[in-house]
C-alpha positions as CSV (number, residue, x, y, z in Angstrom):
1,M,0.0,0.0,0.0
2,S,1.3,3.4,-1.0
3,N,-0.2,6.4,0.9
4,F,2.7,8.9,0.4
5,K,0.4,11.1,-1.6
6,Y,-2.0,11.3,1.3
7,Q,0.9,12.3,3.6
8,Y,1.9,15.0,1.2
9,I,-1.6,16.6,1.2
10,L,-1.8,16.4,5.0
11,A,1.6,18.0,5.4
12,I,0.7,20.9,3.1
13,A,-2.6,21.5,4.8
14,E,-0.9,21.4,8.3
15,L,2.0,23.7,7.4
16,Q,0.0,25.9,5.0
17,S,3.0,26.1,2.6
18,F,4.4,24.0,-0.2
19,S,7.9,25.1,0.6
20,K,7.7,24.2,4.3
21,A,6.0,20.9,3.5
22,A,8.7,20.0,1.0
23,D,11.4,20.7,3.6
24,A,9.5,18.5,6.2
25,L,9.0,15.7,3.7
26,L,12.6,15.9,2.4
27,V,11.4,16.3,-1.2
28,S,11.9,19.2,-3.6
29,Q,9.2,21.8,-3.9
30,P,8.8,21.3,-7.7
31,Y,8.2,17.6,-7.2
32,L,5.7,18.2,-4.4
33,S,3.8,20.7,-6.6
34,K,3.8,18.2,-9.5
35,V,2.3,15.4,-7.3
36,V,-0.4,17.7,-6.0
37,S,-1.2,19.0,-9.5
38,A,-1.6,15.4,-10.7
39,I,-4.0,14.6,-7.8
40,E,-6.0,17.8,-8.5
41,H,-6.2,16.9,-12.3
42,E,-7.4,13.4,-11.5
43,L,-10.1,14.8,-9.1
44,G,-11.0,17.7,-11.4
45,A,-10.9,20.1,-8.4
46,K,-8.4,22.3,-6.6
47,L,-7.4,21.2,-3.1
48,F,-5.6,24.4,-2.1
49,D,-6.1,28.1,-2.8
50,R,-2.6,29.2,-3.7
51,S,-3.6,32.8,-4.2
52,R,-3.6,33.4,-0.5
53,S,-0.6,33.6,1.9
54,P,-0.6,31.4,3.8
55,L,-2.4,29.1,1.4
56,T,-5.8,27.7,2.5
57,V,-7.6,24.4,1.9
58,T,-10.6,24.6,-0.5
59,E,-13.9,23.0,0.3
60,A,-13.0,20.2,-2.1
61,G,-9.7,19.9,-0.2
62,K,-11.4,19.6,3.1
63,C,-13.6,16.8,1.8
64,Y,-10.6,15.0,0.4
65,I,-8.6,15.3,3.6
66,E,-11.6,14.1,5.6
67,Y,-11.8,10.9,3.6
68,I,-8.0,10.2,3.4
69,K,-7.9,10.4,7.2
70,I,-10.6,7.7,7.2
71,V,-8.5,5.6,4.8
72,L,-5.4,6.0,6.9
73,D,-7.1,5.1,10.1
74,A,-8.6,2.0,8.4
75,E,-5.2,1.0,7.1
76,K,-3.7,1.4,10.6
77,H,-6.5,-0.6,12.2
78,M,-6.0,-3.4,9.5
79,L,-2.2,-3.5,10.1
80,D,-2.8,-3.7,13.9
81,Q,-5.2,-6.6,13.4
82,I,-2.7,-8.4,11.2
83,S,0.1,-7.8,13.7
84,A,-2.1,-9.1,16.5
85,I,-2.9,-12.4,14.8
86,Q,0.7,-13.2,13.9
87,K,1.9,-15.9,16.2
88,L,5.5,-16.2,15.0
89,P,8.0,-13.3,14.9
90,K,9.1,-12.1,11.5
91,K,12.0,-14.2,10.3
92,E,13.9,-11.3,8.6
93,L,14.2,-7.7,9.4
94,V,15.8,-5.1,7.1
95,L,17.5,-2.3,9.0
96,G,18.9,0.8,7.4
97,M,21.8,2.9,8.7
98,G,24.4,5.3,7.3
99,M,27.7,3.8,6.4
100,P,29.7,5.6,9.2
101,R,27.4,4.0,11.8
102,V,27.9,0.4,10.5
103,P,31.3,-0.5,12.0
104,L,30.4,1.2,15.3
105,M,26.9,-0.3,16.0
106,L,26.3,-3.2,13.7
107,P,28.6,-5.9,15.3
108,P,27.2,-5.5,18.9
109,L,23.7,-5.1,17.6
110,V,23.7,-8.3,15.5
111,E,25.5,-10.3,18.3
112,R,22.8,-9.3,20.9
113,M,20.0,-9.9,18.5
114,A,21.3,-13.4,17.8
115,R,21.3,-14.3,21.5
116,I,17.6,-13.2,21.9
117,Y,16.2,-14.2,18.5
118,P,18.5,-16.8,17.0
119,D,16.0,-17.5,14.2
120,V,15.6,-13.9,13.1
121,K,17.9,-12.7,10.4
122,L,18.9,-9.1,10.6
123,N,19.8,-7.7,7.2
124,V,21.4,-4.3,7.2
125,S,21.5,-1.8,4.4
126,G,24.4,0.6,4.9
127,E,23.7,2.9,2.0
128,G,21.8,6.2,1.7
129,S,21.4,9.6,3.2
130,N,18.7,10.4,5.8
131,S,16.3,11.4,3.1
132,V,16.9,8.1,1.2
133,L,16.5,6.1,4.4
134,A,13.2,7.8,5.2
135,E,11.9,7.2,1.7
136,K,12.8,3.5,1.9
137,V,11.1,3.2,5.3
138,A,8.0,4.9,4.0
139,N,7.7,2.6,0.9
140,G,8.4,-0.5,2.9
141,S,11.9,-1.3,1.5
142,L,13.2,-1.0,5.1
143,D,11.5,-2.1,8.3
144,L,13.6,0.2,10.5
145,A,16.3,2.8,10.0
146,F,18.6,4.9,12.1
147,F,17.9,8.6,11.5
148,T,19.8,11.7,12.6
149,S,18.3,14.6,10.6
150,P,16.8,17.3,12.7
151,I,13.7,17.2,10.5
152,I,11.6,14.0,10.7
153,P,9.2,13.6,7.7
154,P,5.5,13.0,8.5
155,S,5.6,9.8,6.5
156,V,7.4,8.0,9.3
157,S,7.1,7.4,13.1
158,H,10.1,7.2,15.4
159,V,11.5,5.8,18.6
160,F,14.0,8.0,20.4
161,L,17.4,6.2,20.9
162,G,19.4,8.9,22.5
163,S,21.2,12.3,22.2
164,E,24.8,12.9,21.5
165,L,26.9,16.1,21.8
166,I,27.8,18.0,18.7
167,I,31.5,18.7,18.9
168,M,33.5,21.5,17.3
169,V,36.8,20.4,15.9
170,L,39.5,23.1,15.7
171,P,43.1,22.7,14.4
172,S,44.4,25.0,17.2
173,N,43.3,27.1,20.2
174,E,44.3,30.4,18.5
175,G,41.6,33.0,18.9
176,I,39.7,31.0,21.6
177,S,39.2,32.6,25.0
178,P,41.1,31.3,28.0
179,Q,37.8,30.3,29.7
180,A,36.8,28.2,26.7
181,V,40.2,26.5,26.6
182,K,39.9,25.8,30.4
183,T,36.3,24.4,30.3
184,G,36.3,22.9,26.8
185,I,33.1,24.8,26.0
186,L,32.7,27.3,23.3
187,E,30.4,30.2,24.2
188,P,28.6,32.2,21.5
189,E,31.3,34.8,21.4
190,D,33.9,32.1,20.9
191,L,32.1,30.9,17.8
192,N,33.0,34.2,16.1
193,I,36.2,32.4,15.2
194,L,34.3,30.9,12.3
195,E,34.1,34.3,10.8
196,R,37.8,34.4,10.5
197,C,38.4,30.8,9.2
198,R,37.1,28.2,6.8
199,F,34.2,26.1,8.0
200,I,34.0,22.5,6.7
201,L,30.5,21.2,6.6
202,L,28.7,18.3,5.1
203,T,26.1,18.5,2.3
204,E,22.5,19.2,3.2
205,T,21.5,15.6,2.4
206,H,23.6,14.6,5.5
207,G,22.0,15.0,9.0
208,M,25.1,16.7,10.3
209,G,25.1,19.1,7.4
210,L,21.6,20.3,8.4
211,H,22.8,20.6,12.1
212,A,25.7,22.7,11.0
213,R,23.6,25.1,9.0
214,R,21.1,25.3,11.9
215,M,24.0,26.2,14.3
216,L,25.2,29.0,12.0
217,D,21.6,30.4,11.9
218,M,21.2,30.0,15.6
219,Y,24.3,32.0,16.4
220,H,24.0,34.4,13.4
221,I,27.4,33.4,12.1
222,T,28.7,33.9,8.6
223,P,31.9,31.9,8.1
224,K,34.8,33.5,6.2
225,S,34.4,30.7,3.7
226,Q,32.6,27.3,3.5
227,Y,33.9,24.0,2.1
228,E,31.4,21.2,1.5
229,V,32.3,17.5,1.9
230,S,30.3,14.3,1.7
231,G,31.4,12.4,4.8
232,L,32.2,12.8,8.4
233,E,35.7,11.2,8.2
234,E,36.7,13.7,5.5
235,A,35.5,16.6,7.6
236,H,37.3,15.3,10.7
237,R,40.6,14.7,8.9
238,L,40.5,18.1,7.1
239,A,39.9,19.9,10.4
240,A,42.7,18.0,12.1
241,A,45.1,18.8,9.3
242,G,44.4,22.5,9.8
243,F,42.2,23.1,6.7
244,G,39.4,24.6,8.8
245,A,36.9,24.0,11.6
246,A,34.2,21.3,11.5
247,I,31.5,19.8,13.7
248,I,31.2,16.1,14.3
249,P,29.0,13.9,16.5
250,E,30.4,12.9,19.9
251,S,30.8,9.3,18.9
252,W,33.3,10.3,16.2
253,V,35.9,11.9,18.5
254,N,37.9,8.8,18.9
255,R,36.8,6.9,15.8
256,I,39.8,7.4,13.5
257,K,43.6,7.7,13.9
258,L,44.8,11.2,13.0
259,S,48.3,12.4,12.1
260,A,47.8,15.5,14.2
261,E,45.5,15.7,17.2
262,P,43.0,18.6,16.9
263,F,41.1,20.4,19.7
264,Y,37.6,19.3,20.6
265,Y,35.0,21.6,22.1
266,Q,31.4,21.4,23.2
267,I,29.2,24.1,21.8
268,G,27.1,26.4,23.9
269,H,25.5,26.1,27.4
270,P,23.5,23.9,27.5
271,P,25.6,22.1,24.9
272,L,24.4,21.6,21.4
273,T,23.2,18.0,20.7
274,R,21.6,15.9,18.1
275,D,18.9,13.3,18.5
276,V,19.3,9.8,17.1
277,V,16.0,8.0,16.4
278,M,14.8,4.8,14.8
279,I,12.2,5.4,12.2
280,Y,9.5,3.1,10.9
281,K,6.5,3.5,8.5
282,K,3.8,5.8,9.8
283,G,0.7,4.0,11.1
284,R,2.5,0.7,11.6
285,T,2.6,-1.1,14.9
286,L,6.1,-2.4,15.8
287,S,6.4,-6.1,16.4
288,Q,8.1,-7.4,19.6
289,V,11.2,-8.2,17.6
290,E,11.4,-4.7,16.3
291,K,10.9,-3.2,19.8
292,T,13.8,-5.4,20.9
293,V,16.0,-4.0,18.1
294,C,15.1,-0.5,19.2
295,K,15.9,-1.3,22.9
296,L,19.3,-2.9,21.9
297,A,20.1,0.0,19.6
298,Q,19.6,2.3,22.6
299,E,22.0,0.3,24.7
300,V,24.6,0.1,21.9
301,M,24.4,3.8,21.2
302,K,24.9,4.7,24.8
303,E,28.0,2.4,25.0
304,S,29.4,3.9,21.8
305,I,29.2,7.4,23.2
306,N,30.7,6.4,26.6
307,R,33.8,4.7,25.2
């Protein structure tokens, strides 16, 4: 069953904006507009009044939304009923996670799952950005997936796994206040150093890339220059080599061997963090096996941070 179009309509109605809905859904605005136009063409009626700002739902749109909510509720009830009558646990689970997380979390997770459910095969897909993982969960290609983007699309539900600090990596302490050097915490005024140096950040398809851009907006910082990379290891190594400053998650501080040891700082007070969640398809009830995977993932994540 594919109800992603329904989720698109609900998101636009809730946010009263195509652009905001596109951001929340992790799709492009032109694509979202195209999908809605196709639905309106099929129905022969406009669902939204785009001439107003913020846009409003038409009478036809209200009728459509009322019925799609009924359809979604019926689908959820059906899935709950099917889940309830299943006597045997699913024999295979497909779990998605970004490649950097695989060597850190996969071995202990698979080992613990094998002890509890020896007959359940845990297949892991280690490819794809947060947006790709969310799309695969929504269309059923993945049962569960680790997700670190600050924006969770409405097409998925989630289980909170934990938070980890966002760490600033600097090649030197030059320009940092003595108090920050002593405490290991960068206050807002210390972050002005980014206006005098290059800032290495991941692309917007990467969760940490979105966190970096949010940090810049939060503290009203315009870096002297920006350099985009596609992976955490590349950003970490470049910062350590003196190419610029970068941010990484706490679990990455001791992940790789570096030729030169950089300086690590927490950001702000309270410190800047990112949430890690496990996502699954909206409206679906997790099986006992899936709940166990989430519980074990919480344990493994906590251990990976405390190493």
